[in-house]
C-alpha positions as CSV (number, residue, x, y, z in Angstrom):
1,M,-80.9,-180.8,-69.6
2,I,-83.3,-183.6,-70.5
3,S,-86.8,-183.0,-69.1
4,Y,-88.6,-186.2,-69.8
5,G,-91.6,-186.7,-67.7
6,I,-91.8,-183.1,-66.4
7,P,-95.3,-181.8,-66.8
8,G,-95.6,-178.7,-69.1
9,E,-96.9,-176.5,-66.2
10,I,-93.7,-177.3,-64.3
11,K,-91.5,-176.6,-67.3
12,V,-93.1,-173.1,-67.6
13,L,-92.5,-172.6,-63.8
14,L,-88.8,-173.6,-64.3
15,N,-88.5,-171.0,-67.0
16,H,-90.0,-168.3,-64.7
17,I,-87.5,-169.3,-62.0
18,Y,-84.7,-169.0,-64.6
19,E,-85.8,-165.5,-65.5
20,Y,-86.1,-164.5,-61.9
21,K,-82.6,-165.9,-61.0
22,K,-81.1,-164.1,-64.0
23,G,-82.6,-160.8,-62.9
24,I,-85.0,-160.4,-65.8
25,R,-88.0,-160.2,-63.6
26,H,-88.4,-159.2,-59.9
27,L,-91.9,-160.6,-59.5
28,I,-93.7,-163.5,-61.2
29,L,-97.4,-164.5,-61.0
30,Y,-98.0,-168.0,-62.2
31,T,-101.3,-169.8,-62.2
32,L,-101.2,-173.6,-62.2
33,N,-103.3,-176.6,-61.3
34,K,-103.5,-177.3,-57.6
35,C,-102.1,-180.9,-58.2
36,Y,-98.7,-179.3,-59.1
37,E,-98.6,-177.0,-56.1
38,P,-96.4,-179.3,-53.9
39,M,-94.0,-179.8,-56.8
40,A,-93.8,-176.0,-57.4
41,T,-93.4,-175.0,-53.8
42,D,-90.7,-177.7,-53.3
43,R,-88.8,-176.2,-56.2
44,L,-89.1,-172.6,-55.0
45,K,-88.0,-173.6,-51.5
46,S,-85.0,-175.5,-52.8
47,Q,-84.0,-172.4,-54.8
48,G,-84.5,-170.2,-51.7
49,I,-87.2,-168.1,-53.5
50,S,-89.9,-166.5,-51.4
51,Y,-93.5,-167.0,-52.6
52,I,-97.2,-166.4,-51.8
53,I,-100.0,-168.7,-52.8
54,R,-103.6,-167.5,-53.3
55,E,-106.6,-169.5,-54.5
56,A,-107.4,-168.8,-58.2
57,G,-110.2,-171.2,-58.9
58,K,-111.6,-174.6,-58.0
59,E,-108.7,-176.4,-59.6
60,T,-106.0,-173.6,-59.7
61,V,-103.8,-171.5,-57.5
62,N,-101.8,-168.3,-58.2
63,I,-98.2,-168.4,-57.0
64,Y,-96.5,-165.1,-56.7
65,F,-92.8,-165.3,-56.3
66,G,-89.8,-163.1,-56.3
67,R,-88.2,-160.3,-54.4
68,K,-89.3,-159.8,-50.8
69,E,-90.1,-156.1,-51.4
70,C,-92.5,-157.0,-54.2
71,L,-94.1,-159.8,-52.2
72,D,-94.6,-157.4,-49.3
73,A,-96.6,-155.1,-51.7
74,I,-98.5,-158.1,-53.0
75,R,-99.6,-159.0,-49.4
76,L,-101.0,-155.5,-49.0
77,I,-102.6,-155.2,-52.5
78,I,-104.0,-158.6,-53.3
79,T,-106.5,-159.3,-50.6
80,K,-109.3,-160.5,-52.9
81,P,-109.8,-162.4,-56.2
82,L,-108.0,-160.7,-59.1
83,N,-111.3,-160.1,-60.9
84,L,-112.4,-157.9,-58.0
85,L,-109.4,-155.6,-58.0
86,T,-110.0,-151.9,-58.3
87,P,-108.6,-150.3,-61.5
88,E,-105.9,-148.8,-59.2
89,E,-105.0,-152.2,-57.7
90,D,-105.0,-153.8,-61.1
91,F,-102.7,-151.1,-62.4
92,I,-100.2,-151.5,-59.6
93,L,-100.2,-155.3,-59.9
94,G,-99.5,-155.0,-63.7
95,A,-96.7,-152.6,-63.0
96,L,-95.1,-154.8,-60.4
97,L,-95.3,-157.7,-62.8
98,G,-93.4,-155.7,-65.4
99,Y,-96.2,-155.5,-67.9
100,D,-96.0,-152.9,-70.7
101,L,-96.6,-149.6,-69.0
102,R,-98.4,-148.0,-72.0
103,L,-100.8,-151.0,-72.1
104,Q,-101.3,-150.8,-68.4
105,C,-102.3,-147.2,-68.7
106,E,-104.8,-148.0,-71.5
107,R,-106.2,-150.8,-69.4
108,F,-106.5,-148.6,-66.3
109,C,-108.3,-145.8,-68.2
110,S,-110.6,-148.3,-69.9
111,R,-111.5,-149.9,-66.5
112,K,-111.9,-146.6,-64.9
113,E,-114.3,-145.3,-67.6
114,K,-116.4,-148.5,-67.4
115,R,-116.8,-148.0,-63.7
116,Y,-118.4,-144.6,-64.2
117,E,-120.6,-145.5,-67.2
118,I,-124.3,-145.0,-66.7
119,S,-126.2,-148.3,-67.2
């Protein structure tokens, strides 16, 4: 497949879609420039893949896509910017995204300890 003229951000999205369709991952979180949002959502729609879009920054959006069950959980958990997630919410998100469980446990403990440190 020749991919001349396809922006790098869309190439990465296409790889994520490939991994999802092959069953490697059940949920993907991809951050991209807002200018590519229509291209990304058109591709997801054409592939019959469910997705959720959340603002990430002035120029970026987070696109969550994958299995309906995972997206249902995302709708309940991700109700604020990612940097404002509690350690528990952050842990659940990482687990849903398939991040290394050991590293997620370390991250959780570190974030939890920082929360209770005395300034």
